[in-house]
C-alpha positions in Angstrom: 85.6 85.4 90.9 88.5 84.3 92.3 89.5 82.4 95.7 92.1 83.8 97.6 94.9 81.0 96.8 94.4 81.7 93.5 95.1 85.9 93.9 98.1 84.9 96.0 99.6 83.2 92.8 97.8 85.3 91.1 99.7 88.4 93.3 103.4 86.4 93.3 103.1 86.1 89.7 102.9 89.9 89.2 105.7 90.1 91.4 107.9 87.8 89.2 107.1 89.0 86.2 107.6 92.5 86.7 110.7 91.5 89.1 113.6 89.6 88.5 115.3 89.7 91.6 112.0 88.0 93.0 112.5 83.9 93.6 109.7 81.4 95.7 111.3 78.8 97.8 109.6 76.2 100.0 108.4 72.6 100.1 106.9 71.2 97.8 106.7 74.7 95.4 107.4 74.1 92.2 106.4 70.7 90.5 103.1 70.0 92.8 102.7 74.2 93.4 102.3 73.9 96.9 99.7 71.8 99.3 97.6 74.3 98.9 98.2 74.9 95.2 99.5 79.3 95.8 102.3 78.7 93.8 100.5 76.5 91.0 102.5 76.5 87.8 104.5 79.5 89.0 107.3 77.1 88.2 106.9 75.2 85.0 106.7 79.8 83.2 108.9 81.1 85.1 111.9 78.2 85.7 113.3 75.7 88.4 116.0 78.9 89.0 113.2 81.6 90.3 110.9 78.9 92.1 112.8 76.9 93.6 111.8 73.4 95.1 113.6 72.8 98.8 114.5 69.8 100.9 112.0 69.6 103.9 114.4 72.2 106.6 112.6 75.0 106.9 115.8 76.5 109.0 117.6 75.6 106.2 114.7 77.7 103.8 114.9 80.7 106.5 118.8 80.9 106.0 119.3 80.1 102.8 116.4 82.9 102.0 118.6 85.7 104.9 122.4 84.7 102.1 120.4 85.7 98.9 119.1 88.9 100.9 122.3 89.7 101.7 122.5 89.4 98.2 120.2 91.4 96.5 117.5 88.7 95.9 113.9 89.4 97.4 113.5 85.7 98.5 109.8 84.7 99.3 109.7 81.9 101.7 107.0 79.0 102.3 106.4 77.3 105.0 103.7 74.8 104.7 102.0 75.0 107.8 102.6 77.0 110.6 102.8 74.8 113.0 106.5 74.1 111.2 108.1 77.2 111.7 109.6 76.8 115.3 112.9 75.1 113.3 113.5 78.5 111.4 112.5 80.2 115.0 115.7 80.9 115.4 117.3 82.9 111.8 114.4 84.6 111.4 114.3 86.3 115.0 118.5 86.2 115.9 119.0 86.7 112.0 116.7 88.0 109.9 114.8 90.3 112.5 118.1 91.8 113.3 119.9 92.1 110.1 118.8 96.1 110.5 119.4 96.9 113.5 122.6 95.3 113.7 124.7 97.1 110.5 122.4 100.2 111.2 120.1 100.5 107.8 123.0 99.6 105.6 122.2 96.0 105.5 118.4 95.1 104.9 116.3 91.6 104.1 113.8 91.6 102.4 112.0 88.2 103.3 108.6 87.3 103.0 107.4 84.5 104.8 103.8 83.1 103.2 103.3 81.1 106.5 98.9 79.1 105.7 98.4 79.7 109.4 95.1 79.2 111.9 92.6 76.2 112.0 89.0 75.6 110.8 90.2 72.9 108.2 89.7 69.8 110.5 94.5 69.8 110.4 96.6 67.0 112.1 98.4 67.7 115.2 101.3 70.6 114.0 99.5 71.2 111.2 96.7 74.3 113.0 98.9 77.3 115.1 98.8 80.8 115.6 102.2 81.6 116.1 101.1 86.0 115.4 102.3 86.6 119.1 105.8 85.1 118.2 106.8 87.2 115.5 104.4 90.2 116.2 106.7 90.9 119.6 110.3 90.6 117.7 111.4 94.2 116.8 112.8 93.7 113.4 109.7 92.1 111.1 106.4 93.3 109.8 103.5 90.9 110.1 100.7 91.3 107.6 97.6 89.6 107.8 95.1 89.8 104.7 90.9 88.5 105.4 89.7 88.0 101.2 91.0 88.1 98.0 91.6 91.2 97.2 93.9 91.6 99.9 95.8 89.2 99.4 96.8 90.1 96.3 97.3 93.7 96.9 99.3 92.5 100.1 101.9 90.1 99.3 103.6 92.1 96.5 103.4 95.0 98.4 104.8 93.3 101.6 108.0 91.6 98.9 107.9 95.2 97.1 108.7 96.2 101.2 113.1 96.3 102.4 112.0 95.4 106.0 111.3 91.1 106.9 107.8 90.3 106.3 105.2 87.5 108.0 102.4 86.8 105.6 99.8 85.4 107.3 97.9 82.9 105.4 94.1 82.1 106.9 94.3 78.6 105.9 90.3 78.0 105.9 89.7 81.7 103.8 91.7 80.1 100.9 88.8 78.8 99.0 86.9 82.2 100.3 85.9 84.0 96.7 85.3 87.8 96.3 85.5 89.9 92.9 89.3 91.3 92.1 90.5 93.7 89.5 93.7 92.0 89.0 94.1 95.4 87.1 93.8 98.0 89.7 96.4 99.4 91.9 96.5 98.7 96.2 93.6 101.2 97.3 95.4 101.4 101.3 98.8 101.3 102.5 100.3 97.6 103.8 100.0 98.7 107.8 96.1 100.9 107.2 93.6 98.8 108.9 90.0 99.3 107.3 86.3 99.3 107.7 85.6 96.5 107.1 81.8 97.3 108.1 79.9 100.8 109.6 79.0 100.8 112.9 77.4 102.9 115.8 76.8 101.2 119.5 80.0 98.7 119.5 83.7 98.1 117.9 84.8 94.6 116.9 88.3 94.3 115.9 89.9 91.5 114.2 92.5 90.1 111.0 92.6 87.6 109.7 90.7 83.7 109.1 88.2 86.2 112.3 87.9 89.1 110.0 84.5 87.1 108.4 82.9 85.5 111.7 83.4 89.0 112.4 81.4 89.8 109.4 78.5 87.5 110.8 77.8 88.2 113.9 77.6 91.5 112.6 74.6 90.3 110.7 73.4 88.4 112.9 73.4 91.7 115.6 71.7 93.6 113.0 68.8 91.4 112.5 68.7 92.0 116.5 68.7 95.8 116.5 72.4 96.3 116.6 75.1 98.4 114.4 78.2 96.0 115.4 81.2 98.4 113.2 83.8 95.6 112.2 87.4 96.8 111.2 90.1 94.7 109.8 93.6 95.1 110.7 95.2 93.1 108.1 98.4 94.6 109.9 99.6 92.9 113.1 102.9 94.7 113.4 103.5 97.5 113.2 98.8 97.9 114.5 97.1 101.0 113.0 95.9 102.0 116.6 94.5 105.4 114.7 91.8 103.9 112.6 90.2 101.6 115.8 90.6 104.6 117.9 88.6 106.6 115.2 86.4 103.6 115.9 86.3 103.7 119.2 85.3 107.1 119.7 82.4 106.9 118.2 80.7 103.5 120.1 82.9 103.7 122.2 83.1 99.9 123.0 85.3 96.9 121.6 85.6 93.5 121.0 89.1 92.0 120.6 89.2 88.8 118.0 91.7 86.2 117.4 91.9 82.4 117.3 95.2 82.3 119.2 95.4 82.0 122.7 94.1 84.6 124.9 96.9 85.3 127.6 99.5 87.5 126.6 98.3 87.6 122.8 97.7 90.9 120.6 94.7 92.0 121.2 96.4 92.1 124.9 98.4 94.7 123.7 95.2 95.8 122.3 93.6 96.8 124.7 95.9 98.2 126.9 96.5 100.2 124.2 93.1 101.6 123.7 92.3 101.7 127.4 94.8 104.3 127.2 94.3 106.3 124.2 90.4 106.3 125.0 89.8 106.5 128.4 87.5 108.2 129.2 85.9 107.8 126.2 84.9 103.8 126.7 81.5 102.8 127.8 82.8 99.2 129.0 85.6 97.6 129.9 87.4 96.6 126.6 86.7 92.6 126.1 88.0 89.2 124.3 87.1 86.7 121.8 89.8 84.2 121.4 91.6 80.3 121.4 91.5 79.3 124.7 94.5 78.9 126.5 95.8 75.3 125.4 97.6 73.6 122.8 95.9 74.0 119.7 93.1 70.8 120.1 92.7 67.5 117.5 90.4 68.6 114.5 86.9 66.7 116.1 87.3 69.9 119.2 88.7 72.8 116.5 84.6 74.6 115.9 84.8 74.2 119.8 88.5 76.3 120.3 88.0 78.7 117.6 85.8 82.1 117.9 82.5 81.7 116.9 79.4 83.7 116.2 78.6 83.3 118.9 81.1 83.9 121.2 81.7 87.2 119.9 77.4 88.6 120.7 77.7 86.8 123.9 80.5 89.7 124.0 78.5 92.1 122.0 75.6 92.0 124.7 77.9 91.6 128.2 79.7 94.9 126.2 76.6 96.6 125.6 74.7 96.0 128.7 78.1 97.3 130.5 
């Protein structure tokens, strides 16, 4: 049994071992091993030319990584907390995301941007955000989010191997979740394919990252009440595996989408629109969303009221089953 944080560490270690072009860079990633210890001992074992402590300057981290990628390296950037990514937003959106298209595919930017995201740890301001919709909306970026240690281990390696830039969302409230991980087994799914985390027949719940365990808890409670819920772990926010979601909704006829970020113009809105178009005649009820509220992320004492929980999910399930 290893934690999600330890699984990420093992995946980064494997990437460093297998490809000398992989470098890790970020604030306190070296000697400290990162604030969540995801990069613990990697600088000691691979040296400070491969695991690089940077100044506190996110724009500089991503800008430097962009130059390194253009010279043939595969940099892995850590943004210490989600709310710190905005100084690097111009680099990511204006430069990193566009270089492939700008050069008609002749130049690539194989950069992985690790981004601890979401609430649930009682952090202070700027340390609990869910900025995934900004990046998912940006052409040229891939956005993925593991929900468990096994996916974290395999997906970080798959992201690093990809020639496209990847925003790798790490659900910080799940860093300490434990599961069995076979470090020698190959990945069972492609990077951008969704996973059926629980089969069911009455309604489909779609979630990603930190909300997948919450959705699974809601499904457990619903089962005690006689309702069978299918839970889809998206794993990828951009591109979205709509085929897997569509297959489930055609079976259940109902869909509830769950994410931490605000609902207004969020990832759930795009899923609702796409599935409404694809499955209009199979839907027995309107597509519903359970999300964070349309406010800046609240102080830590209020975050439990802000974040979706099993009760809010089950309320949506009751509404869709009653339709």
